C-alpha positions in Angstrom: 1.1 -39.4 -30.9 -0.5 -37.6 -33.7 1.6 -37.0 -37.0 1.5 -33.1 -36.4 2.7 -33.5 -32.7 5.2 -36.0 -33.8 6.6 -33.4 -36.5 6.7 -30.7 -34.0 8.5 -32.8 -31.4 11.3 -33.7 -33.9 11.7 -29.9 -35.0 11.7 -28.8 -31.3 14.4 -31.4 -30.5 16.5 -30.3 -33.4 16.2 -26.6 -32.6 16.8 -27.2 -28.9 20.0 -29.0 -29.8 21.2 -26.0 -31.6 20.3 -23.3 -29.0 22.5 -20.9 -27.4 20.7 -20.0 -24.1 22.4 -16.9 -23.5 21.9 -15.7 -26.9 18.2 -16.5 -26.5 17.8 -14.5 -23.4 19.1 -11.4 -25.2 16.5 -11.4 -28.0 13.2 -9.8 -27.8 10.0 -11.9 -28.6 9.8 -10.6 -32.1 13.5 -11.2 -32.9 13.3 -14.7 -31.4 10.3 -15.4 -33.5 11.9 -14.2 -36.8 15.0 -16.6 -36.1 12.7 -19.5 -35.1 10.6 -18.9 -38.2 13.8 -19.3 -40.5 14.8 -22.5 -38.5 11.4 -24.1 -38.8 11.3 -23.3 -42.5 14.8 -24.8 -43.0 14.0 -28.0 -41.1 10.7 -28.5 -43.1 12.3 -28.1 -46.3 15.2 -30.2 -45.4 13.0 -33.2 -44.5 10.6 -32.5 -47.2 7.7 -32.4 -44.7 4.1 -31.3 -45.6 3.6 -28.7 -43.2 1.2 -25.8 -44.1 2.2 -22.2 -43.3 -0.4 -21.9 -40.6 0.8 -24.9 -38.7 4.5 -23.5 -39.1 3.4 -20.2 -37.4 1.7 -22.4 -34.6 5.2 -24.2 -34.2 7.0 -20.9 -34.1 4.4 -19.4 -31.3 4.8 -22.6 -29.3 8.7 -22.4 -29.4 8.5 -18.6 -28.4 6.1 -19.3 -25.6 8.4 -22.1 -24.2 11.6 -20.2 -24.5 10.4 -16.8 -23.2 7.2 -17.8 -21.4 5.7 -20.6 -19.9 5.2 -22.9 -22.9 1.8 -24.6 -23.5 0.6 -22.7 -20.3 1.2 -19.2 -21.8 -2.4 -19.0 -23.7 -4.0 -19.8 -20.3 -1.9 -17.0 -18.7 -3.1 -14.6 -21.1 -6.8 -15.4 -20.6 -7.9 -13.0 -18.2 -11.2 -15.1 -17.3 -8.9 -17.8 -15.8 -8.0 -17.3 -12.1 -6.1 -20.6 -11.4 -4.2 -23.1 -13.4 -3.5 -26.6 -12.1 -1.0 -29.0 -13.6 -1.1 -32.7 -12.2 1.5 -34.2 -14.6 1.9 -33.3 -18.4 -1.3 -35.0 -19.4 -3.7 -33.3 -16.9 -4.3 -29.7 -16.7 -7.1 -27.9 -15.1 -8.2 -24.3 -14.8 -10.6 -22.4 -12.5 -12.9 -19.9 -14.4 -15.9 -18.2 -12.7 -15.2 -20.1 -9.5 -15.7 -23.6 -11.2 -12.9 -26.0 -12.1 -12.7 -27.7 -15.4 -10.2 -29.7 -17.4 -8.7 -28.3 -20.7 -6.5 -29.9 -23.4 -3.0 -28.5 -23.0 -0.4 -30.4 -25.0 2.9 -30.7 -23.2 5.6 -32.6 -25.3 6.4 -34.9 -22.2 7.0 -34.7 -18.4 10.4 -33.4 -19.0 9.1 -30.1 -20.6 6.7 -29.6 -17.5 9.7 -30.0 -15.3 11.9 -27.6 -17.4 9.1 -24.8 -17.1 8.9 -25.5 -13.2 12.6 -25.0 -12.9 12.5 -21.9 -15.0 9.7 -20.3 -12.8 11.9 -21.0 -9.7 15.1 -19.7 -11.1 13.7 -16.4 -12.3 13.0 -15.4 -8.7 16.3 -16.9 -7.1 14.6 -20.1 -6.0 15.4 -23.6 -7.2 13.4 -26.9 -7.3 15.5 -30.2 -7.7 15.8 -33.5 -6.0 17.2 -31.9 -2.8 14.4 -29.4 -2.7 11.4 -30.7 -4.4 8.8 -28.1 -3.0 8.9 -24.7 -4.0 6.7 -21.2 -3.7 7.5 -18.6 -6.2 5.8 -15.9 -8.2 5.9 -14.9 -11.8 7.2 -11.6 -13.3 3.5 -10.4 -13.4 3.0 -11.3 -9.7 1.2 -14.6 -10.0 1.7 -17.0 -7.1 3.1 -20.4 -8.1 3.7 -23.5 -6.0 5.7 -26.4 -7.5 6.0 -30.0 -6.4 8.3 -32.5 -8.3 8.8 -36.2 -8.3 9.5 -38.2 -6.3 7.3 -36.2 -3.9 4.6 -35.7 -6.7 3.8 -39.3 -7.6 2.1 -38.7 -11.0 4.5 -36.0 -12.4 5.5 -32.4 -11.8 2.6 -30.5 -10.1 2.3 -26.8 -10.8 -0.4 -24.6 -9.1 -0.7 -21.0 -10.4 -2.9 -18.4 -8.8 -2.9 -15.7 -11.4 -2.2 -12.0 -10.6 -5.2 -9.7 -11.5 -4.0 -6.6 -13.4 -6.4 -4.4 -11.4 -7.1 -4.7 -7.7 -10.6 -5.3 -7.0 -12.3 -2.8 -4.7 -15.3 -2.9 -2.5 -17.7 -1.5 -5.2 -16.8 -4.4 -7.5 -17.2 -6.9 -4.5 -20.8 -5.4 -3.8 -21.3 -5.7 -7.5 -20.3 -9.5 -7.5 -22.8 -10.0 -4.5 -19.9 -10.9 -2.3 -21.1 -8.5 0.4 -23.8 -5.7 0.9 -23.1 -2.0 0.6 -23.5 -1.7 4.3 -20.7 -4.3 5.0 -18.4 -2.3 2.6 -19.2 0.9 4.4 -18.4 -0.9 7.8 -15.1 -2.4 6.5 -14.2 1.0 5.1 -14.6 2.5 8.5 -12.9 -0.3 10.2 -9.9 0.2 7.9 -9.7 3.8 8.3 -10.1 3.5 12.0 -7.1 1.4 12.4 -8.9 -1.7 13.8 -6.7 -4.8 13.8 -8.3 -7.2 11.3 -8.0 -10.9 10.5 -9.4 -12.4 7.2 -10.4 -16.1 7.6 -11.3 -18.4 4.9 -10.4 -21.4 2.8 -8.1 -21.8 -0.1 -9.3 -19.7 -2.9 -12.0 -17.9 -1.0 -10.7 -14.5 -1.8 -8.8 -13.6 1.3 -6.0 -11.7 -0.5 -8.4 -9.9 -2.7 -10.2 -8.7 0.5 -7.0 -7.6 2.0 -6.0 -5.7 -1.0 -9.5 -4.0 -1.0 -9.1 -3.1 2.7 -5.8 -1.7 2.2 -7.0 0.9 -0.1 -8.5 2.9 2.8 -5.1 3.1 4.7 -4.0 6.7 4.8 -1.3 7.7 2.4 0.6 9.3 5.5 1.3 5.9 7.0 4.3 3.7 6.6 3.3 0.2 5.8 5.5 -2.9 6.0 4.1 -5.9 4.1 5.4 -9.4 4.8 4.7 -12.4 2.4 6.0 -15.7 1.3 5.5 -14.8 -2.2 4.6 -11.1 -2.9 1.2 -10.6 -4.2 -0.2 -7.7 -2.4 -0.8 -4.6 -4.4 -0.8 -1.5 -2.1 -1.3 1.9 -3.8 0.2 3.9 -0.9 3.5 5.8 -1.5 5.2 4.7 1.6 5.2 0.9 1.6 8.2 -1.5 2.4 7.6 -5.0 0.9 9.5 -7.9 2.5 9.6 -11.6 1.2 10.7 -14.6 2.8 13.6 -16.7 1.4 14.3 -20.5 1.3 17.6 -22.1 2.4 20.3 -22.3 -0.2 22.3 -25.2 -1.4 24.0 -25.7 1.9 20.7 -25.4 3.7 21.6 -22.0 5.0 20.3 -18.5 4.6 16.7 -18.9 5.0 14.5 -16.0 6.3 11.2 -17.0 7.7 8.0 -14.9 8.1 8.9 -14.7 12.0 12.2 -13.1 11.3 10.7 -10.5 9.0 8.0 -9.8 11.6 10.6 -9.2 14.2 12.8 -7.0 11.9 9.7 -5.1 10.8 9.2 -3.8 14.5 12.6 -2.1 14.2 11.5 -0.2 10.9 9.1 2.3 12.5 6.2 0.9 10.8 2.6 2.5 11.3 1.0 -0.8 10.2 2.2 -4.2 9.6 0.6 -6.5 7.1 1.2 -10.2 6.9 -0.1 -11.8 3.8 -0.8 -15.0 5.5 -0.3 -16.1 9.0 0.6 -19.8 9.3 3.1 -20.4 12.1 5.1 -18.9 14.9 5.1 -15.4 13.4 1.4 -15.0 14.9 3.2 -14.4 18.2 5.1 -11.4 17.0 2.2 -10.2 14.9 0.0 -10.1 18.2 2.8 -8.4 20.2 2.9 -5.7 17.3 -0.9 -5.3 17.4 -0.6 -4.8 21.2 2.2 -2.2 21.3 0.9 0.7 19.0 0.8 -0.8 15.5 -2.9 -0.5 15.3 -4.4 -1.1 11.9 -2.4 -4.3 11.3 -4.0 -6.9 9.2 -3.5 -10.6 8.1 -5.2 -13.6 6.7 -5.4 -17.2 7.9 -7.0 -20.5 7.0 -10.1 -21.3 9.1 -13.7 -22.1 8.5 -15.5 -19.8 11.2 -14.3 -16.8 13.0 -14.1 -19.0 16.3 -11.9 -21.5 14.4 -9.9 -18.6 13.3 -8.9 -17.5 17.0 -8.3 -21.3 17.8 -5.9 -21.2 14.8 -4.1 -18.2 16.3 -3.9 -19.9 19.7 -2.2 -22.9 17.9 0.3 -20.8 16.1 1.2 -18.9 19.2 1.9 -22.1 21.1 4.3 -22.9 18.3 6.3 -19.7 19.2 6.3 -20.1 23.0 5.5 -23.2 25.2 5.9 -21.2 28.2 2.8 -19.1 28.1 -0.6 -20.4 29.7 -3.5 -20.7 27.5 -5.4 -18.0 29.4 -2.5 -15.6 28.9 -2.5 -16.4 25.1 -6.3 -15.8 24.9 -6.0 -12.5 26.8 -3.3 -11.4 24.3 -5.5 -12.4 21.4 -8.6 -10.8 22.5 -6.5 -7.5 23.3 -5.0 -7.5 19.9 -7.5 -8.6 17.4 -10.6 -6.3 16.9 -12.3 -7.7 13.8 -12.6 -11.0 12.0 -13.9 -11.2 8.5 -15.0 -14.8 7.4 -15.0 -15.4 3.6 -16.1 -18.6 1.9 -16.3 -19.9 -1.7 -19.8 -21.7 -2.2 -20.5 -24.7 -4.4 -21.8 -22.4 -7.2 -18.2 -20.8 -7.5 -19.3 -17.6 -5.9 -17.3 -15.9 -3.0 -19.3 -14.5 -0.3 -18.4 -12.6 3.2 -20.1 -14.9 5.4 -19.7 -13.0 8.6 -18.1 -9.8 10.1 -17.5 -10.6 13.7 -15.9 -8.4 16.5 -13.8 -9.8 19.3 -15.3 -8.2 22.6 -13.5 -9.7 25.3 -13.2 -12.7 27.7 -15.9 -14.1 30.1 -14.0 -16.5 32.2 -11.9 -18.5 29.9 -14.2 -18.1 26.9 -13.7 -15.5 24.2 -16.8 -13.3 23.6 -17.6 -12.6 20.0 -20.5 -10.4 18.4 -21.5 -10.9 14.9 -22.1 -7.7 13.3 -23.2 -9.1 9.7 -23.8 -12.6 8.4 -24.8 -14.2 5.1 -28.0 -16.1 5.7 -28.7 -18.5 2.7 -32.4 -18.9 1.5 -34.3 -21.9 2.5 -34.0 -24.9 0.2 -30.8 -23.3 -1.5 -28.3 -25.9 -0.2 -28.1 -27.9 -3.4 -29.4 -25.0 -5.8 -27.4 -24.3 -9.0 -27.0 -20.6 -7.7 -26.8 -19.8 -4.1 -29.3 -17.2 -2.9 -29.6 -15.4 0.4 -29.5 -12.2 2.3 -26.9 -10.3 4.3 -28.4 -9.6 7.7 -27.3 -7.4 10.8 -28.3 -7.3 14.5 -26.5 -3.9 14.8 -23.7 -2.7 16.8 -23.1 -2.9 20.5 -22.6 0.4 22.4 -19.4 -0.9 24.1 -18.1 -1.7 20.4 -14.4 -1.0 19.7 -15.6 0.1 16.3 -18.0 2.7 17.8 -15.0 4.0 20.2 -12.5 4.2 17.3 -15.0 5.7 14.8 -15.8 8.5 17.3 -12.0 9.1 17.8 -11.5 9.4 14.0 -14.8 11.4 13.5 -16.5 8.7 11.5 -19.1 7.9 14.1 -21.9 9.9 12.2 -21.4 7.3 9.2 -21.7 4.5 11.7 -25.0 6.1 13.1 -26.5 6.4 9.6 -25.7 2.7 9.0 -27.3 1.6 12.3 -29.9 4.1 13.1 -32.3 1.4 14.4 -29.8 -1.3 15.4 -27.5 -0.4 18.4 -27.2 -3.1 20.9 -26.5 -2.6 24.6 
C-alpha cells in the first residue's frame, strides 16, 4: 500500500468511527464537505502528517463521494462517455466506452468498502443484499440499472454491474446518425409504432434493446394509456398517461414477492391501451401474448435472442413455463397471431450497435412459422475481422399481404409506405 493511500485509510477509519449516520444524511454535499474538511485538517495536524492542501481536498471529495454517492465509482458515474461499469472485486474495475471494454484504475480501500456500497445501493430502493439474499437487481436515483452479486456466490469478491442511465433519450435520428440503421428503416419503425403493431425487440446483452424500445415509444399517441412493467424501471416514456410498474423481491420472511407475470395480469385490469414489458424472460410471456391478442395492439417488449427465429423459439419456451397443457401448435398459433414485427439488434466486434434485421411474422404453413425480412444489414466482403465494420442496409420490399400495409392504410399512413417502397412491393 502506498504511503498516501495508507494515510487516507487511517483518516477514513477515524472519521468513520466518529460518524453519526443520521446526521450525515441530513447534510447537503457542501455542508458535509465543510465538516469533513475540518475533520481532515484536525487529524492531519494531530498526527503531524505531511499532507499538502491538494491531497487533503482529494481526501474530502473521496469521503463525500463515499458517504453521499458511490465512493470511488462516483467519477465514473459522472463521465457521460461511459455506458457500463463492471466491478469484479475491489481490485478489478472495467468500463465500456464507445462499445469497447477497458480496465480502469479505481482505488477501493478494501473489499468491505465495495460491499458497503453494494448494500447502500440496494437499500435506497427498498431491496437488500446479504448472506440470505446474495443476488439483487436495483436502480440508482438517476435511473441507472444495477446488478449485485456478493460472496460466497461471487468467488472473487463483490460484483457490481451498472448500466448507466442516459440523461437524454436517444431518438431515431440519432440512431441513423450513429449508423445503427438507415433513414428508411427509421421511417418503417416510426410507422409501425404509430400503427399499433405488436413489436418484439431481440438482441444480446448491451446491444441496445432498451434504447430502441425508448425510441419506438416516442411515436405512441399522447392520447393512449400506457402501462410499463419492468424489473428495474429504466424506460423513459414522454407521454402524459403512463403507469409505471416495477417488480418486488421477497422480504426477510421470503414473502411479498411481486413477479412480472403478476404485474402483467394486473395491468390487464387497468384499462391499458398498450402494455410495454421492459424484458420478457419467463412465464409472463403467456399473459403478454394474450394481451396482444385481446385488443391491446401496439404492445412492445424485449428479449434475448440471436435471430428473429430464435426470438420466436424463446417465446415458445417462455409460454411453456406458464402452461404445460397447451400443445406446441396452439402456442405457435397464439404467437403468430400476436406478434407482428421483430427487430433484431446486435453489438458488433468494433463496438457499434446495428439493427441487423426488421422481420415481419406472416403466419403458419403447416407447423412452420413464415417470416418475411423487410430490411437487413449486409456486411461488406472481407469485413469480418476489420477494425471497423462496414456494410449496407438492404431491403426486398414489402408484401401486399403485409400486416404493416393493412394497418398503415387504416391509420392513413399508406402513402408514406408507398413512397418508401415504390419499386419494391412483393406479392
